[in-house]
C-alpha positions in Angstrom: 72.9 74.9 126.3 74.4 78.4 125.3 73.0 80.6 128.0 74.7 83.9 128.3 74.3 86.3 131.1 74.3 89.9 130.0 74.7 92.9 132.2 73.2 96.2 131.4 72.7 99.7 132.7 69.7 101.7 131.9 70.5 105.4 131.4 68.2 108.3 131.0 68.9 111.6 129.3 70.0 113.3 132.5 72.6 110.7 133.4 76.2 111.9 133.2 79.4 109.8 133.3 82.9 110.8 134.3 85.8 109.8 132.1 86.5 106.8 134.3 82.8 105.8 134.3 82.7 106.0 130.5 85.9 104.0 130.1 84.6 101.3 132.4 81.2 101.2 130.6 83.1 100.7 127.3 85.8 98.5 128.7 88.3 100.9 127.1 91.3 102.9 128.1 91.3 106.6 129.0 93.6 107.2 126.1 91.1 105.8 123.6 88.3 108.0 125.0 90.6 111.0 125.0 91.4 110.3 121.3 87.6 110.3 120.6 87.3 113.7 122.3 90.3 115.1 120.3 88.7 113.8 117.1 85.4 115.5 117.9 83.5 112.2 118.2 82.6 112.8 121.8 81.9 116.2 123.3 82.1 116.2 127.1 81.0 119.0 129.3 83.8 120.6 131.4 87.0 122.3 130.6 89.6 120.0 132.0 89.9 116.3 131.6 89.3 115.8 135.4 86.0 117.7 135.1 84.7 116.0 132.0 81.1 114.8 132.1 79.7 112.6 129.3 76.0 112.2 128.5 74.2 108.9 127.8 74.4 109.9 124.1 78.2 110.0 124.3 78.1 106.4 125.7 76.1 105.4 122.7 78.6 107.0 120.3 81.5 105.5 122.1 80.0 102.0 121.7 79.3 102.7 118.0 82.8 103.9 117.5 84.2 100.8 119.2 82.1 98.5 116.9 83.2 100.5 113.8 86.8 100.2 114.8 86.7 96.6 115.8 84.4 95.2 113.0 85.5 97.4 110.1 88.9 98.5 111.1 88.0 102.2 110.5 90.4 104.8 111.8 89.2 107.7 114.1 88.6 110.2 111.2 86.5 107.6 109.4 84.6 106.8 112.5 83.8 110.5 113.0 82.6 110.8 109.4 80.5 107.6 109.7 78.9 108.7 112.9 78.1 112.2 111.5 76.5 110.5 108.4 74.5 108.2 110.6 73.2 111.1 112.7 72.3 112.9 109.5 70.3 109.9 108.3 68.5 109.7 111.6 67.6 113.4 111.4 66.3 113.0 107.8 64.2 110.0 108.7 62.7 111.9 111.6 62.0 114.9 109.4 60.4 112.7 106.8 58.2 111.0 109.4 57.0 114.5 110.6 56.2 115.5 107.0 54.3 112.3 106.4 52.3 112.8 109.6 51.6 116.4 108.7 50.3 115.4 105.2 47.7 113.1 106.7 
């Protein structure tokens, strides 16, 4: 039998994570997360690294970035572009849905 035990954490929009929390949730190093911030992929609140607070959306982006890097071997600039394009697609889909509902 191939039973797998998965652990998860349910986060709401108000949840904030420190740099260490985000690294632990992603099983990644501080250096990798700092590179995501420097590339503009993640945008923490707080001026200094020790004060950084990441939203649940940042956690989603970090996981997506990790999958893109691992599965497709995309560099950080490519990841930033891919995530921006995916966000744009989501925005356009949402707008299209609103227009379709308004037309009914």
